[in-house]
C-alpha positions in Angstrom: 0.0 -0.1 -0.1 1.6 3.4 -1.2 0.1 6.6 0.3 1.0 9.7 -1.3 0.8 12.5 1.4 0.5 16.3 0.1 1.3 19.3 2.5 1.9 22.6 2.8 5.4 23.0 2.2 8.0 25.4 3.8 5.4 25.4 6.6 5.9 24.0 10.4 2.1 23.2 10.6 2.2 21.5 7.1 5.1 19.4 7.8 3.6 18.6 11.4 0.4 17.6 9.6 2.0 15.2 7.5 3.8 13.5 10.0 0.8 13.2 12.3 -1.4 11.8 9.3 1.1 9.5 8.5 1.4 8.2 12.3 -2.3 8.3 12.4 -2.7 6.2 9.3 0.0 3.7 10.2 -1.8 3.1 13.9 -5.6 3.4 13.2 -5.9 2.6 9.6 -3.6 0.6 8.0 0.1 -0.5 9.3 2.8 -1.3 7.2 1.9 1.5 4.5 4.5 3.2 2.4 4.3 7.1 2.7 5.5 9.5 -0.1 5.7 13.2 1.1 5.0 15.9 -1.8 5.1 19.6 -0.8 2.5 22.1 -2.2 3.1 25.7 -2.3 0.8 28.4 -3.1 1.6 30.0 -6.6 -0.2 31.5 -9.4 -2.0 29.1 -11.6 -2.8 25.8 -11.0 -1.9 24.5 -7.7 -2.3 20.7 -8.2 -0.6 18.4 -10.9 -2.9 15.6 -10.8 -0.7 13.4 -12.6 1.0 13.0 -9.1 -2.1 11.6 -7.5 -0.7 8.1 -8.1 -0.8 6.4 -4.6 -3.1 3.5 -3.6 -4.7 6.3 -1.2 -3.6 10.3 -1.8 -4.1 12.7 1.0 -3.9 16.5 1.2 -3.1 18.3 4.6 -3.1 21.8 5.5 -3.8 22.9 1.9 -6.5 23.8 -0.5 -9.4 21.5 -1.5 -9.4 19.4 -4.7 -12.2 17.7 -6.5 -10.2 15.2 -7.7 -11.6 11.3 -6.8 -8.2 10.4 -6.5 -7.9 12.3 -3.1 -9.3 10.0 -0.4 -8.0 11.8 2.4 -8.5 15.7 3.1 -7.8 18.1 6.5 -7.8 21.9 6.3 -8.2 24.8 8.5 -7.9 27.7 6.4 -10.7 29.9 5.9 -9.6 30.0 2.1 -9.6 26.4 1.8 -11.7 26.3 -1.4 -10.3 27.9 -4.7 -13.9 28.3 -6.1 -17.6 28.4 -5.1 -17.9 25.0 -7.1 -15.2 23.4 -5.0 -17.1 24.4 -1.9 -20.2 22.7 -3.2 -18.5 19.5 -4.3 -17.2 19.3 -0.8 -20.4 19.9 0.9 -22.7 17.7 -1.5 -20.0 14.7 -1.1 -20.0 14.0 2.5 -17.2 11.8 3.3 -16.0 9.9 6.5 -12.2 11.0 5.3 -12.4 14.4 4.4 -12.6 17.2 7.1 -12.4 21.1 7.3 -12.9 23.3 10.2 -11.6 27.0 10.2 -11.8 27.5 13.8 -8.9 25.4 14.5 -5.5 27.2 14.7 -3.5 24.4 13.1 -4.1 21.5 10.7 -2.3 19.6 13.1 -4.6 19.9 16.1 -7.5 19.3 13.6 -6.0 16.0 12.6 -5.4 14.9 16.5 -8.5 15.7 17.3 -10.5 14.2 14.6 -7.8 11.0 15.0 -8.7 10.8 18.6 -12.7 11.4 18.7 -13.6 9.5 15.6 -10.9 6.7 15.0 -9.7 6.3 18.6 -6.0 7.6 18.0 -3.8 7.9 20.7 -2.4 11.6 21.0 -0.6 11.3 24.0 2.8 10.5 22.4 2.3 13.7 19.8 1.5 16.2 22.4 4.4 18.2 21.9 4.3 18.3 18.4 0.5 19.3 18.4 0.9 21.9 21.2 3.8 23.6 19.1 1.8 23.6 15.8 -0.9 25.3 17.5 1.3 28.1 19.0 3.2 28.6 15.7 0.5 28.4 13.2 -1.8 30.4 15.2 0.7 32.8 16.4 0.1 32.2 20.1 3.4 33.0 21.6 3.6 34.6 24.9 5.5 37.6 23.3 6.8 38.7 20.2 10.2 38.2 21.7 9.6 34.5 22.1 8.6 34.5 18.4 11.8 36.4 17.1 14.5 35.3 19.5 14.3 31.7 18.2 15.4 30.0 21.4 12.8 27.1 21.6 13.6 23.8 19.3 10.4 24.4 17.8 11.5 27.9 16.6 14.6 26.6 15.4 12.9 24.0 13.6 10.6 26.3 11.8 13.1 28.4 11.0 14.6 25.6 9.1 11.3 24.3 7.4 10.5 27.5 6.4 14.0 28.3 4.5 14.6 25.1 3.0 15.2 24.5 -0.7 16.3 21.1 -0.7 13.4 18.9 -2.0 15.0 15.9 -0.2 14.9 17.5 3.3 11.2 17.3 4.0 11.2 13.5 3.0 14.0 12.8 5.7 12.8 15.3 8.4 8.9 14.5 8.4 9.0 10.9 9.4 11.1 11.9 12.4 8.4 14.9 13.6 5.8 12.3 15.1 8.1 9.7 16.3 11.0 12.0 18.1 11.1 15.0 20.6 12.1 18.5 19.0 15.0 18.6 21.2 16.3 15.3 19.3 15.2 16.4 16.0 17.3 19.5 15.9 20.3 17.5 17.2 20.2 15.2 14.1 23.0 16.3 11.9 21.3 16.9 8.8 19.1 19.6 10.7 21.9 20.9 13.3 24.3 21.7 10.5 21.5 24.4 9.2 20.9 26.1 12.2 24.0 28.4 12.7 24.1 30.1 9.3 20.1 30.4 9.3 20.4 32.0 12.9 23.0 34.5 11.1 21.0 35.3 8.3 17.9 35.9 10.7 19.8 38.5 12.4 20.7 40.0 9.2 17.2 39.9 8.2 16.0 41.7 11.3 18.5 44.6 10.3 17.4 44.7 6.8 13.8 44.8 8.0 14.5 47.7 10.5 15.8 49.6 7.4 12.8 48.8 4.9 9.6 48.7 7.4 7.5 52.0 7.7 4.8 51.9 10.2 2.3 54.7 9.3 -1.3 54.9 10.4 -1.3 51.6 12.1 0.0 49.4 8.8 3.8 48.5 8.1 4.7 48.4 4.7 8.0 46.8 3.2 9.4 45.5 0.2 12.3 42.9 0.1 12.0 41.8 -3.5 15.8 42.5 -3.9 16.9 40.7 -1.0 17.1 36.8 -0.6 14.9 36.4 2.2 12.4 33.7 1.4 11.4 32.2 4.8 11.8 35.3 6.7 10.6 35.6 10.3 7.1 36.9 9.9 6.8 38.5 13.5 9.9 40.7 13.0 7.8 43.6 11.7 6.0 43.7 14.9 9.1 43.2 16.9 10.3 46.2 15.3 6.8 48.3 15.6 4.9 46.8 18.4 1.9 49.3 18.4 1.3 48.8 14.6 -1.8 46.4 13.8 -1.2 45.2 10.5 1.7 44.5 8.3 1.9 44.0 4.2 5.2 42.6 2.6 6.6 42.5 -0.6 9.1 39.3 -1.4 10.5 37.3 -4.2 11.6 33.7 -4.8 12.3 31.5 -7.6 8.5 30.6 -8.0 6.5 33.7 -7.2 6.3 37.3 -6.0 4.3 37.2 -2.8 2.3 39.7 -0.9 2.1 38.9 2.6 -0.7 40.3 5.0 -0.7 39.9 8.5 -1.9 41.3 11.8 0.1 42.1 15.2 -0.9 39.1 17.6 -0.1 41.3 20.6 -1.9 44.6 19.6 -5.4 44.8 20.4 -7.9 46.8 18.0 -11.6 46.8 17.5 -13.2 45.6 14.3 -10.5 43.8 12.9 -10.4 43.6 8.9 -10.7 39.9 7.9 -7.3 39.6 5.9 -8.0 36.3 4.1 -11.2 38.3 2.3 -8.8 41.0 1.2 -6.6 38.3 -0.3 -9.2 36.4 -1.9 -9.7 39.7 -4.0 -6.5 39.2 -5.6 -6.6 35.5 -5.9 -5.0 34.5 -2.7 -6.2 33.6 0.9 -5.5 32.5 4.4 -7.0 33.3 7.8 -8.8 36.2 9.3 -5.5 37.4 10.7 -2.9 36.6 8.2 -3.1 35.7 4.4 -1.0 36.0 1.4 -1.1 36.4 -2.7 1.4 34.6 -5.1 1.9 36.4 -8.3 4.1 34.9 -11.1 7.7 35.8 -10.7 7.9 38.4 -13.5 4.4 40.0 -12.4 6.1 42.4 -9.8 4.2 45.3 -10.9 1.0 43.6 -10.3 2.0 42.4 -7.1 3.3 46.0 -6.0 -0.2 47.4 -7.0 -1.9 45.1 -5.0 0.2 45.6 -1.9 -0.2 49.5 -2.4 -4.2 49.1 -2.3 -3.9 46.6 0.2 -1.9 49.1 2.5 -4.4 52.0 1.7 -7.2 50.0 2.8 -5.8 49.0 6.1 -4.5 52.3 6.8 -7.8 54.0 6.0 -9.4 51.3 8.4 -7.4 52.5 11.0 -8.0 56.5 10.4 -11.8 56.3 9.4 -10.9 57.6 5.9 -12.6 56.1 2.9 
């Protein structure tokens, strides 16, 4: 039995969800299955290559819904889980005991753990550390902005490694460890440990770059780092630098996309917060109510910059009362 697991790549919750699903499947569905892990990223255009839905079972975790009949398991918690209204209708009209969606969950890992325990008798006790950290990281439930930026905990170091990874073979080595070993043990693995010192140095450099590039005005931070190699930068740094700001909008670039990241400060309190997923959906992106993103083709910088400017203007107006 070959099970291909598609997951949100370069994301701690995505990798944790894939690991937890594999453990759940092995323990409660079928032991002895072979797992193949395939990362998915949000990009302009088609998100799925259906020719890769080649497992005896195919699962998608922490990523958008696919109507393909080849997908036998699905778990997601994003508000923007469906690419189109037709996809949402397809999910609603074809109830399945193996496809689950709940946007009230902070992390997909916690959703899988809960469903696995309540519906299938999965023992979550051995994976409590992984579930707890996925919920903290994906739900931005850190005790303070310093805890999110100073990268002291093993989970934060591992998040930095996962989000910065460019090696397609790395995740297939890491994911099987996530649900079977402690995070302390994992960051001591040589293939993980060797990545941490240069990434910590890069992280410190990124703080200084963002210190120079971020502008906080009328409650919203804006920055453009498309000329920098900062894929996987720590998204909490803007709030570390500007703790009183409510929102942030950032432009960045990688080999496969130009990205507009839209977020809100977990440690700042404001009334009538704007739903950021709804804003991003207007430009073909999505996410959660408090954090979202839009992916453009790498050569669509002007379109991305225009979208970013419009969003910044809208968010600043929401704080000043101007239209």
